[in-house]
N, CA, C and O of each residue as an XYZ file, in Angstrom:
468
protein
N     -17.738     33.786     17.908
C     -18.013     33.120     16.663
C     -17.619     31.650     16.804
O     -16.607     31.330     17.427
N     -18.407     30.779     16.234
C     -18.136     29.346     16.289
C     -17.158     28.978     15.185
O     -17.357     29.317     14.018
N     -16.090     28.273     15.578
C     -15.076     27.857     14.613
C     -15.503     26.611     13.863
O     -15.323     26.521     12.649
N     -16.076     25.634     14.590
C     -16.456     24.375     13.964
C     -17.636     23.778     14.727
O     -17.668     23.794     15.957
N     -18.597     23.255     13.983
C     -19.730     22.592     14.592
C     -19.509     21.098     14.491
O     -19.299     20.563     13.403
N     -19.558     20.419     15.643
C     -19.357     18.974     15.638
C     -20.617     18.320     16.156
O     -21.031     18.562     17.289
N     -21.229     17.490     15.326
C     -22.432     16.769     15.733
C     -22.163     15.286     15.723
O     -21.015     14.850     15.629
N     -23.221     14.515     15.821
C     -23.095     13.063     15.809
C     -22.639     12.610     14.426
O     -23.173     13.053     13.409
N     -21.658     11.734     14.400
C     -21.132     11.214     13.149
C     -21.396      9.725     13.068
O     -21.097      8.982     14.002
N     -21.954      9.292     11.958
C     -22.150      7.873     11.720
C     -21.516      7.541     10.389
O     -21.903      8.080      9.351
N     -20.546      6.659     10.422
C     -19.866      6.266      9.203
C     -20.683      5.234      8.430
O     -21.608      4.616      8.959
N     -20.317      5.072      7.185
C     -20.843      3.991      6.379
C     -19.797      2.890      6.396
O     -18.619      3.164      6.623
N     -20.201      1.666      6.162
C     -19.261      0.557      6.047
C     -19.348      0.019      4.633
O     -20.354      0.191      3.945
N     -18.274     -0.638      4.211
C     -18.210     -1.145      2.853
C     -18.102     -2.665      2.911
O     -17.202     -3.211      3.548
N     -19.029     -3.338      2.239
C     -18.989     -4.801      2.154
C     -17.782     -5.234      1.331
O     -17.189     -4.432      0.610
N     -17.430     -6.490      1.444
C     -16.285     -6.994      0.691
C     -16.514     -6.927     -0.816
O     -15.549     -6.923     -1.581
N     -17.778     -6.874     -1.261
C     -18.063     -6.760     -2.695
C     -18.134     -5.304     -3.158
O     -18.442     -5.033     -4.319
N     -17.848     -4.367     -2.247
C     -17.831     -2.949     -2.596
C     -19.125     -2.216     -2.306
O     -19.169     -0.990     -2.409
N     -20.174     -2.929     -1.948
C     -21.449     -2.271     -1.637
C     -21.295     -1.436     -0.367
O     -20.648     -1.854      0.593
N     -21.899     -0.256     -0.382
C     -21.818      0.665      0.752
C     -23.086      0.516      1.581
O     -24.199      0.559      1.056
N     -22.897      0.340      2.890
C     -24.016      0.115      3.796
C     -23.989      1.140      4.925
O     -22.925      1.589      5.352
N     -25.161      1.494      5.392
C     -25.263      2.393      6.533
C     -24.760      1.672      7.780
O     -24.872      0.451      7.886
N     -24.212      2.423      8.709
C     -23.665      1.860      9.944
C     -24.706      1.090     10.746
O     -24.354      0.185     11.502
N     -25.963      1.430     10.595
C     -26.998      0.718     11.337
C     -27.004     -0.773     11.033
O     -27.442     -1.570     11.862
N     -26.526     -1.160      9.858
C     -26.514     -2.579      9.507
C     -25.625     -3.388     10.450
O     -25.913     -4.558     10.703
N     -24.560     -2.800     10.971
C     -23.728     -3.511     11.943
C     -24.158     -3.185     13.376
O     -24.004     -4.013     14.273
N     -24.685     -2.007     13.587
C     -25.160     -1.641     14.923
C     -26.273     -2.588     15.358
O     -26.301     -3.025     16.509
N     -27.192     -2.909     14.447
C     -28.296     -3.806     14.797
C     -27.791     -5.177     15.224
O     -28.360     -5.791     16.127
N     -26.736     -5.663     14.588
C     -26.175     -6.961     14.967
C     -25.646     -6.899     16.391
O     -25.983     -7.746     17.219
N     -24.831     -5.913     16.675
C     -24.168     -5.823     17.981
C     -25.137     -5.472     19.096
O     -25.015     -5.979     20.211
N     -26.075     -4.627     18.807
C     -27.029     -4.188     19.823
C     -27.975     -5.316     20.230
O     -28.506     -5.312     21.341
N     -28.186     -6.275     19.343
C     -29.138     -7.332     19.604
C     -28.570     -8.553     20.309
O     -29.302     -9.514     20.547
N     -27.298     -8.545     20.648
C     -26.671     -9.725     21.251
C     -26.656     -9.593     22.765
O     -26.218     -8.581     23.313
N     -27.144    -10.635     23.429
C     -27.149    -10.655     24.880
C     -25.720    -10.703     25.403
O     -24.881    -11.434     24.876
N     -25.451     -9.929     26.432
C     -24.119     -9.903     27.027
C     -23.276     -8.721     26.595
O     -22.160     -8.550     27.088
N     -23.784     -7.898     25.682
C     -23.031     -6.736     25.188
C     -23.535     -5.478     25.883
O     -24.696     -5.101     25.728
N     -22.657     -4.825     26.653
C     -23.004     -3.544     27.274
C     -22.676     -2.381     26.348
O     -23.499     -1.489     26.141
N     -21.474     -2.399     25.795
C     -21.012     -1.351     24.883
C     -20.255     -2.017     23.747
O     -19.778     -3.143     23.885
N     -20.146     -1.313     22.617
C     -19.384     -1.853     21.504
C     -18.848     -0.728     20.623
O     -19.322      0.408     20.662
N     -17.865     -1.080     19.847
C     -17.344     -0.190     18.812
C     -16.878     -1.064     17.667
O     -16.093     -1.992     17.862
N     -17.362     -0.768     16.474
C     -16.997     -1.486     15.261
C     -16.057     -0.601     14.456
O     -16.383      0.552     14.175
N     -14.898     -1.126     14.083
C     -13.919     -0.344     13.315
C     -13.578     -1.116     12.051
O     -13.148     -2.268     12.110
N     -13.772     -0.473     10.913
C     -13.374     -1.066      9.637
C     -12.044     -0.434      9.243
O     -11.989      0.713      8.800
N     -10.978     -1.207      9.414
C      -9.640     -0.707      9.106
C      -9.364     -0.726      7.613
O      -8.793      0.214      7.061
N      -9.775     -1.799      6.972
C      -9.592     -1.986      5.523
C     -10.817     -2.715      5.008
O     -11.676     -3.117      5.793
N     -10.908     -2.888      3.709
C     -12.079     -3.529      3.118
C     -12.339     -4.903      3.720
O     -13.494     -5.268      3.939
N     -11.296     -5.666      3.988
C     -11.450     -7.022      4.497
C     -11.019     -7.174      5.958
O     -10.918     -8.299      6.446
N     -10.765     -6.086      6.657
C     -10.234     -6.170      8.019
C     -11.068     -5.307      8.968
O     -11.060     -4.078      8.892
N     -11.796     -5.996      9.874
C     -12.661     -5.321     10.834
C     -12.204     -5.635     12.253
O     -11.596     -6.674     12.512
N     -12.505     -4.734     13.148
C     -12.230     -4.935     14.571
C     -13.504     -4.582     15.335
O     -14.148     -3.571     15.054
N     -13.858     -5.419     16.297
C     -15.022     -5.162     17.132
C     -14.565     -5.182     18.583
O     -14.013     -6.174     19.058
N     -14.799     -4.082     19.276
C     -14.506     -3.983     20.700
C     -15.820     -4.151     21.445
O     -16.815     -3.504     21.118
N     -15.822     -5.021     22.444
C     -17.040     -5.285     23.204
C     -16.739     -5.172     24.693
O     -15.800     -5.781     25.205
N     -17.559     -4.378     25.372
C     -17.580     -4.379     26.828
C     -18.729     -5.310     27.194
O     -19.897     -4.994     26.968
N     -18.381     -6.458     27.762
C     -19.377     -7.488     28.047
C     -19.897     -7.379     29.472
O     -19.247     -6.823     30.358
N     -21.087     -7.926     29.662
C     -21.638     -8.033     31.013
C     -21.715     -9.506     31.393
O     -21.198    -10.356     30.669
N     -22.346     -9.817     32.504
C     -22.392    -11.189     33.022
C     -23.128    -12.167     32.123
O     -22.959    -13.378     32.268
N     -23.933    -11.678     31.208
C     -24.684    -12.557     30.308
C     -23.855    -13.006     29.101
O     -24.319    -13.830     28.313
N     -22.649    -12.483     28.944
C     -21.784    -12.819     27.802
C     -21.369    -14.284     27.861
O     -20.994    -14.797     28.915
N     -21.444    -14.950     26.705
C     -20.961    -16.325     26.568
C     -20.242    -16.436     25.231
O     -20.245    -15.498     24.434
N     -19.634    -17.573     24.996
C     -19.006    -17.799     23.688
C     -20.062    -17.833     22.587
O     -19.761    -17.544     21.429
N     -21.295    -18.185     22.944
C     -22.386    -18.131     21.961
C     -22.634    -16.685     21.517
O     -23.005    -16.439     20.370
N     -22.430    -15.743     22.421
C     -22.572    -14.319     22.075
C     -21.555    -13.954     21.003
O     -21.883    -13.275     20.031
N     -20.326    -14.407     21.186
C     -19.269    -14.151     20.201
C     -19.667    -14.724     18.837
O     -19.550    -14.052     17.813
N     -20.134    -15.962     18.840
C     -20.533    -16.605     17.593
C     -21.672    -15.889     16.903
O     -21.681    -15.763     15.678
N     -22.636    -15.417     17.682
C     -23.774    -14.686     17.125
C     -23.318    -13.396     16.442
O     -23.795    -13.055     15.359
N     -22.396    -12.687     17.082
C     -21.868    -11.455     16.488
C     -21.137    -11.765     15.187
O     -21.383    -11.120     14.168
N     -20.252    -12.735     15.216
C     -19.464    -13.062     14.016
C     -20.361    -13.525     12.879
O     -20.161    -13.105     11.739
N     -21.338    -14.373     13.150
C     -22.255    -14.834     12.103
C     -23.033    -13.661     11.514
O     -23.169    -13.546     10.295
N     -23.544    -12.788     12.389
C     -24.326    -11.649     11.915
C     -23.513    -10.684     11.064
O     -23.986    -10.201     10.036
N     -22.288    -10.407     11.499
C     -21.443     -9.483     10.733
C     -20.992    -10.099      9.418
O     -20.966     -9.415      8.395
N     -20.636    -11.381      9.426
C     -20.242    -12.039      8.171
C     -21.413    -12.061      7.186
O     -21.213    -11.881      5.985
N     -22.625    -12.278      7.685
C     -23.796    -12.293      6.807
C     -23.995    -10.943      6.131
O     -24.446    -10.888      4.987
N     -23.668     -9.863      6.814
C     -23.865     -8.529      6.244
C     -22.669     -8.026      5.447
O     -22.836     -7.323      4.450
N     -21.469     -8.381      5.882
C     -20.262     -7.800      5.277
C     -19.545     -8.728      4.309
O     -18.727     -8.273      3.509
N     -19.836    -10.006      4.368
C     -19.178    -10.974      3.493
C     -18.426    -12.002      4.323
O     -17.809    -11.673      5.336
N     -18.485    -13.237      3.882
C     -17.812    -14.324      4.595
C     -16.297    -14.204      4.524
O     -15.587    -14.798      5.334
N     -15.797    -13.432      3.551
C     -14.350    -13.346      3.342
C     -13.674    -12.247      4.161
O     -12.467    -12.046      4.028
N     -14.420    -11.533      5.002
C     -13.796    -10.495      5.831
C     -13.236    -11.109      7.107
O     -13.768    -12.089      7.629
N     -12.158    -10.517      7.598
C     -11.565    -10.952      8.862
C     -12.066    -10.027      9.965
O     -11.914     -8.808      9.881
N     -12.658    -10.611     10.988
C     -13.205     -9.840     12.099
C     -12.472    -10.223     13.371
O     -12.520    -11.371     13.813
N     -11.791     -9.244     13.954
C     -11.084     -9.440     15.219
C     -11.980     -8.898     16.328
O     -12.104     -7.684     16.494
N     -12.606     -9.802     17.088
C     -13.499     -9.402     18.172
C     -12.729     -9.484     19.477
O     -12.218    -10.542     19.845
N     -12.650     -8.346     20.182
C     -11.895     -8.286     21.442
C     -12.791     -7.804     22.562
O     -13.526     -6.828     22.413
N     -12.723     -8.495     23.683
C     -13.405     -8.043     24.886
C     -12.498     -7.045     25.594
O     -11.314     -7.314     25.796
N     -13.043     -5.910     25.965
C     -12.276     -4.853     26.618
C     -13.024     -4.382     27.860
O     -14.225     -4.611     28.002
N     -12.299     -3.728     28.748
C     -12.901     -3.211     29.988
C     -13.721     -1.945     29.740
O     -14.745     -1.722     30.386
N     -13.261     -1.121     28.800
C     -13.936      0.151     28.506
C     -13.597      0.575     27.093
O     -12.599      0.138     26.520
N     -14.436      1.427     26.539
C     -14.201      2.001     25.215
C     -14.123      3.509     25.387
O     -15.086      4.155     25.802
N     -12.973      4.050     25.065
C     -12.751      5.491     25.249
C     -13.563      6.298     24.236
O     -13.716      5.892     23.084
N     -14.075      7.434     24.675
C     -14.779      8.314     23.731
C     -13.787      8.986     22.781
O     -12.576      8.970     23.004
N     -14.325      9.566     21.734
C     -13.510     10.323     20.784
C     -13.012     11.605     21.452
O     -13.402     11.915     22.578
N     -12.160     12.338     20.763
C     -11.622     13.591     21.299
C     -12.740     14.583     21.628
O     -12.596     15.427     22.512
N     -13.861     14.467     20.900
C     -15.002     15.355     21.141
C     -15.735     15.010     22.430
O     -16.580     15.776     22.892
N     -15.411     13.853     23.011
C     -16.100     13.393     24.206
C     -17.277     12.484     23.895
O     -17.900     11.930     24.801
N     -17.579     12.332     22.615
C     -18.712     11.491     22.209
C     -18.223     10.102     21.818
O     -17.047      9.898     21.519
N     -19.140      9.167     21.828
C     -18.837      7.798     21.411
C     -19.268      7.606     19.966
O     -20.376      7.979     19.581
N     -18.394      7.028     19.181
C     -18.750      6.620     17.816
C     -18.827      5.106     17.830
O     -17.849      4.427     18.145
N     -19.974      4.589     17.493
C     -20.189      3.151     17.534
C     -19.614      2.453     16.310
O     -19.254      1.277     16.368
N     -19.530      3.178     15.210
C     -19.004      2.623     13.962
C     -18.037      3.622     13.356
O     -18.353      4.799     13.182
N     -16.845      3.121     13.037
C     -15.824      3.948     12.401
C     -15.294      3.176     11.205
O     -14.912      2.013     11.335
N     -15.267      3.813     10.043
C     -14.704      3.163      8.867
C     -13.573      4.008      8.308
O     -13.710      5.217      8.118
N     -12.454      3.345      8.050
C     -11.299      4.001      7.444
C     -11.203      3.681      5.954
O     -10.195      3.982      5.315
N     -12.249      3.071      5.406
C     -12.275      2.724      3.983
C     -12.868      3.902      3.229
O     -14.007      4.293      3.488
N     -12.106      4.477      2.292
C     -12.632      5.642      1.558
C     -13.806      5.248      0.670
O     -13.709      4.303     -0.112
N     -14.899      5.964      0.790
C     -16.088      5.649      0.005
C     -15.867      5.881     -1.485
O     -16.444      5.172     -2.310
N     -15.056      6.842     -1.836
C     -14.841      7.147     -3.249
C     -14.266      5.943     -3.992
O     -14.741      5.607     -5.077
N     -13.259      5.294     -3.429
C     -12.657      4.147     -4.102
C     -13.623      2.965     -4.113
O     -13.615      2.165     -5.049
N     -14.450      2.853     -3.084
C     -15.436      1.780     -3.047
C     -16.493      1.977     -4.113
O     -16.937      1.013     -4.738
N     -16.901      3.225     -4.326
C     -17.867      3.507     -5.373
C     -17.285      3.183     -6.743
O     -17.973      2.608     -7.587
N     -16.029      3.546     -6.972
C     -15.385      3.242     -8.264
C     -15.287      1.723     -8.475
O     -15.540      1.230     -9.574
N     -14.925      0.996     -7.432
C     -14.812     -0.461     -7.552
C     -16.171     -1.083     -7.838
O     -16.271     -2.013     -8.638
N     -17.225     -0.576     -7.186
C     -18.566     -1.115     -7.409
C     -19.040     -0.810     -8.826
O     -19.681     -1.650     -9.458
N     -18.733      0.378     -9.328
C     -19.117      0.735    -10.690
C     -18.378     -0.116    -11.723
O     -18.955     -0.517    -12.733
N     -17.101     -0.388    -11.463
C     -16.319     -1.192    -12.401
C     -16.827     -2.635    -12.441
O     -16.694     -3.307    -13.463
N     -17.398     -3.106    -11.359
C     -17.893     -4.491    -11.297
C     -19.197     -4.667    -12.045
O     -19.576     -5.794    -12.366
N     -19.904     -3.557    -12.335
C     -21.196     -3.679    -13.022
C     -21.058     -3.602    -14.508
O     -22.054     -3.689    -15.226
């Protein structure tokens, strides 16, 4: 008997104004930048993001700027994005890679968005 079924997980991210966005909105930014081999986007808090990038030989400081501009345009200019170049990105305990992880609870974001309207 199967105890638990684990499939592909894609988190949602929350903009600084409380709007909830599909993870593809940040994946498209990172996937489209020259010099990026692998990446992982982590939303620790509403205004605090971390981006891990495994770069290749095409990476330049312009690549960094392109990522930051693209993410700020989607998530809000007031978010802090810590972009770090790393040698490798470890898979999750399941052995799979999650490209986007958000630790921001959607329930509180929905309440904040409703209160703003």
